[in-house]
Backbone as numpy.savetxt, mean C-alpha at the origin, in Angstrom:
# Nx Ny Nz CAx CAy CAz Cx Cy Cz
10.42 7.32 -17.28 9.31 7.75 -16.42 9.04 6.69 -15.33
9.02 7.30 -14.28 8.77 6.36 -12.97 7.51 5.96 -13.34
7.44 4.35 -12.87 5.76 3.90 -12.72 5.79 3.29 -11.67
4.90 2.96 -10.72 4.14 2.43 -9.57 2.98 1.68 -10.20
2.62 0.91 -10.18 0.87 0.26 -10.50 0.71 -0.91 -9.96
0.04 -0.43 -9.22 -0.48 -1.39 -7.88 -1.72 -2.24 -8.98
-1.72 -3.39 -8.04 -2.63 -4.37 -8.60 -3.21 -5.37 -7.35
-4.45 -6.07 -7.31 -5.03 -6.65 -5.89 -6.22 -6.46 -5.44
-6.70 -5.41 -5.97 -7.62 -5.02 -5.08 -9.29 -5.42 -5.69
-10.30 -5.08 -4.89 -11.14 -5.87 -5.32 -12.56 -5.76 -3.97
-13.28 -7.12 -4.35 -14.54 -7.02 -3.43 -14.49 -8.27 -2.39
-14.45 -7.97 -1.35 -14.12 -9.21 -0.29 -15.34 -8.72 0.81
-15.78 -10.08 1.40 -16.45 -9.78 2.51 -15.70 -9.65 3.89
-16.40 -9.06 4.79 -15.70 -8.84 6.55 -15.19 -9.82 6.75
-14.18 -10.03 7.04 -13.29 -10.64 8.04 -12.16 -11.35 6.61
-12.52 -11.23 5.48 -11.57 -11.83 4.19 -10.52 -11.20 4.38
-9.52 -11.48 3.30 -8.12 -11.08 3.00 -8.01 -10.69 2.26
-6.92 -9.78 1.35 -6.52 -9.54 0.10 -4.68 -9.43 0.16
-4.59 -9.31 -0.70 -3.06 -8.83 -0.73 -2.88 -8.22 -1.84
-2.45 -6.94 -1.83 -2.10 -5.88 -2.64 -0.63 -6.12 -3.25
-0.41 -5.76 -4.16 0.96 -5.60 -5.28 1.11 -4.36 -5.40
2.29 -3.74 -5.79 2.84 -2.52 -6.20 4.10 -2.75 -6.95
4.27 -2.64 -8.29 5.67 -3.10 -8.99 6.16 -1.57 -9.16
7.31 -1.25 -8.94 7.49 -0.37 -9.15 8.70 -0.23 -10.46
9.17 0.65 -11.42 10.22 0.36 -12.23 10.80 2.10 -12.81
11.70 1.97 -13.14 12.81 3.09 -13.43 12.86 4.04 -12.71
13.18 3.26 -11.29 13.83 4.24 -9.98 14.43 3.08 -9.19
15.74 3.56 -8.94 16.41 2.64 -7.68 15.14 2.20 -6.62
14.77 1.46 -6.70 14.00 0.39 -5.73 14.78 0.70 -4.32
15.71 0.11 -4.41 16.62 -0.67 -2.86 16.58 0.87 -2.21
16.76 2.08 -2.81 16.89 3.00 -2.11 15.76 4.15 -1.60
14.33 3.58 -1.90 13.09 3.99 -1.85 12.58 3.62 -0.63
11.76 4.45 0.43 11.14 4.07 0.82 9.58 3.70 0.47
9.08 3.01 0.96 7.77 2.62 0.47 6.52 2.70 1.47
5.49 3.13 0.46 3.85 3.31 1.98 2.84 3.05 0.95
2.02 2.74 1.51 0.80 2.55 1.31 -0.32 3.51 2.29
-1.13 4.09 1.16 -2.05 5.24 1.28 -3.42 4.96 0.92
-4.13 5.29 1.65 -5.68 4.94 1.16 -6.43 5.76 1.22
-7.81 6.05 0.37 -8.71 7.72 0.16 -9.98 7.17 -0.07
-10.94 6.68 0.89 -12.77 6.63 0.84 -13.24 8.04 0.71
-14.37 7.50 -0.03 -15.04 8.46 -0.80 -15.57 9.43 0.59
-15.33 10.87 0.14 -15.49 11.95 0.90 -14.54 12.24 1.79
-13.61 11.77 2.26 -12.66 11.73 2.79 -10.93 11.70 2.52
-10.56 12.76 3.38 -8.98 12.67 2.88 -7.93 11.62 2.98
-7.29 11.63 1.78 -5.94 10.55 1.87 -5.31 10.37 3.22
-5.27 9.09 3.56 -4.35 8.60 4.87 -3.61 7.73 4.58
-2.75 8.24 5.63 -1.32 6.98 5.59 -1.60 5.42 6.23
-1.55 4.46 6.04 -1.58 3.37 5.87 -0.62 2.55 6.61
0.95 2.36 5.53 1.78 1.67 6.38 2.74 2.35 5.85
4.25 2.11 6.52 5.35 2.30 5.77 6.64 1.06 6.06
7.21 1.24 4.76 8.56 0.10 4.93 9.96 0.59 4.34
10.64 0.87 5.34 11.87 1.97 4.65 12.44 1.16 3.99
13.64 2.03 3.22 14.71 1.19 2.55 15.70 0.22 3.08
15.49 0.30 4.84 16.16 -0.96 5.30 15.40 -1.58 6.06
13.90 -1.84 5.50 13.03 -2.57 6.09 12.30 -2.65 7.22
12.51 -1.30 7.86 11.52 -0.89 9.03 10.10 -0.64 8.63
9.31 -1.16 9.41 7.53 -0.96 9.43 7.07 -0.04 10.36
6.33 0.75 10.15 5.55 1.20 10.41 3.69 1.43 10.47
2.86 1.54 10.94 1.28 1.27 10.88 0.78 2.07 11.17
-0.47 2.52 10.68 -1.83 3.17 11.16 -2.09 2.35 12.50
-2.62 2.90 13.39 -2.92 2.10 14.71 -4.41 1.56 14.15
-5.24 1.94 13.36 -6.42 0.79 13.15 -5.85 -0.43 12.49
-4.80 -0.61 11.56 -4.47 -1.67 10.77 -3.71 -2.34 11.39
-2.91 -2.13 12.27 -2.20 -2.80 13.44 -2.45 -4.53 13.58
-1.80 -5.07 13.40 -2.05 -6.54 13.69 -3.01 -7.72 12.45
-3.83 -6.31 11.78 -4.39 -6.87 10.62 -3.67 -6.65 9.62
-2.54 -5.75 8.82 -2.07 -5.65 7.54 -0.84 -5.57 7.49
0.07 -6.05 6.70 1.63 -6.62 7.00 2.10 -5.63 5.35
3.02 -4.79 5.63 3.45 -4.95 4.82 5.36 -4.77 4.26
5.64 -4.87 3.31 6.77 -6.35 2.74 7.27 -5.65 1.52
8.78 -5.82 1.31 9.30 -5.50 -0.18 9.79 -7.01 -0.44
10.14 -6.96 -1.86 10.79 -8.06 -2.27 11.88 -7.43 -3.75
12.67 -7.43 -3.04 13.79 -6.32 -4.10 13.84 -7.15 -4.88
14.13 -8.04 -5.10 14.36 -8.70 -6.48 13.50 -8.94 -7.60
12.11 -8.48 -7.15 10.69 -8.12 -8.01 10.23 -6.43 -8.09
11.12 -5.94 -7.13 11.18 -4.39 -7.58 9.50 -3.70 -6.88
9.13 -4.70 -5.96 7.77 -4.82 -5.54 7.28 -4.68 -4.12
6.39 -4.14 -3.47 6.26 -3.76 -2.33 4.63 -4.54 -2.03
4.31 -4.88 -1.23 3.18 -5.71 -0.68 2.43 -5.23 0.33
1.04 -5.45 0.46 0.27 -4.91 1.42 -1.36 -6.29 1.89
-0.33 -7.22 2.76 -1.26 -8.39 3.10 -1.98 -7.79 3.95
-3.49 -7.85 4.28 -4.65 -7.28 4.64 -5.66 -8.33 5.29
-5.72 -8.89 6.56 -6.49 -9.59 7.09 -7.26 -9.39 7.74
-8.72 -9.97 7.79 -9.78 -9.41 8.99 -10.21 -8.30 8.46
-10.00 -8.06 7.19 -10.88 -6.71 6.47 -12.08 -6.45 6.69
-12.65 -5.09 6.93 -13.55 -4.68 7.98 -13.99 -3.52 6.80
-15.65 -3.20 7.27 -16.02 -2.32 6.04 -15.53 -0.84 5.77
-14.56 -0.61 7.03 -14.38 1.02 6.96 -13.01 1.00 6.60
-12.39 -0.56 5.95 -10.90 -0.29 5.41 -11.90 -0.06 3.70
-12.62 0.24 3.09 -13.20 0.17 1.70 -12.46 1.72 1.43
-11.61 1.32 0.50 -10.80 2.83 -0.20 -10.17 2.19 -1.50
-9.75 3.41 -1.79 -8.82 3.07 -2.81 -7.64 3.39 -2.47
-6.73 2.11 -2.45 -5.32 2.35 -1.99 -4.27 2.64 -2.76
-3.41 3.35 -2.44 -2.55 3.68 -3.52 -0.87 3.70 -2.72
-0.17 3.09 -3.71 1.25 2.91 -3.19 1.70 4.10 -3.80
3.01 4.22 -3.19 3.91 5.78 -2.64 5.04 5.28 -2.78
5.92 5.96 -3.18 7.53 6.10 -3.22 8.44 6.99 -3.11
8.91 7.05 -2.08 9.71 8.74 -1.68 11.19 8.15 -1.18
11.93 9.21 -1.30 13.06 9.27 -0.16 13.44 10.77 0.32
14.98 10.73 1.08 15.14 12.03 1.97 15.52 13.28 1.24
15.52 12.73 -0.22 16.24 13.95 -1.13 14.95 14.48 -2.03
13.73 14.27 -1.47 12.66 15.20 -1.73 12.18 14.48 -3.00
12.45 13.00 -3.83 11.27 12.20 -4.96 10.33 11.64 -4.57
9.21 11.89 -5.00 7.74 11.53 -4.50 7.34 11.17 -5.52
6.79 10.00 -5.85 5.85 9.29 -6.69 4.58 8.02 -6.42
3.72 8.98 -7.10 1.93 7.86 -6.69 2.30 7.23 -8.18
1.20 5.93 -7.34 0.87 5.11 -8.28 -0.59 5.69 -8.86
-1.20 4.57 -9.21 -2.99 5.59 -9.71 -3.52 4.79 -8.21
-3.76 3.61 -8.08 -4.48 3.29 -6.75 -5.09 2.50 -7.51
-5.66 1.53 -6.40 -6.56 0.12 -6.42 -7.73 0.03 -5.69
-8.88 0.05 -5.98 -10.18 0.15 -5.35 -10.01 -1.52 -4.67
-10.45 -1.26 -3.25 -10.84 -2.01 -2.12 -11.87 -1.97 -1.37
-12.75 -2.85 -1.66 -14.24 -3.14 -1.05 -14.57 -4.01 -0.13
-14.96 -3.75 0.46 -15.60 -4.40 2.09 -16.56 -4.78 1.99
-17.67 -5.49 2.10 -18.94 -5.43 1.95 -19.44 -7.04 1.52
-20.65 -7.56 2.42 -21.44 -8.82 2.28 -22.50 -8.42 1.15
């Protein structure tokens, strides 16, 4: 059974930083595109960032310059480094693995709360 396990969420003050991790198992990590999405209370889930299997990245405009997505093949892990966090970044953050053949897997999510 494919597993995506997120970690690294928590409570941080505005302007602070967090690094989210997503450990992936039982799929061929190197062939998967990886993404982070988030869902704030009362809102629809929104896409945040993607890193393709060959390392190309793309970001939601509101996080550009503050968030960095990366992947570590040796660890089967994808990261989301978040700096200069704002209250509007508060959400449950979800990791996603997908490919062009229709495979699509999600983690259970990790809570990020930005508040003073």
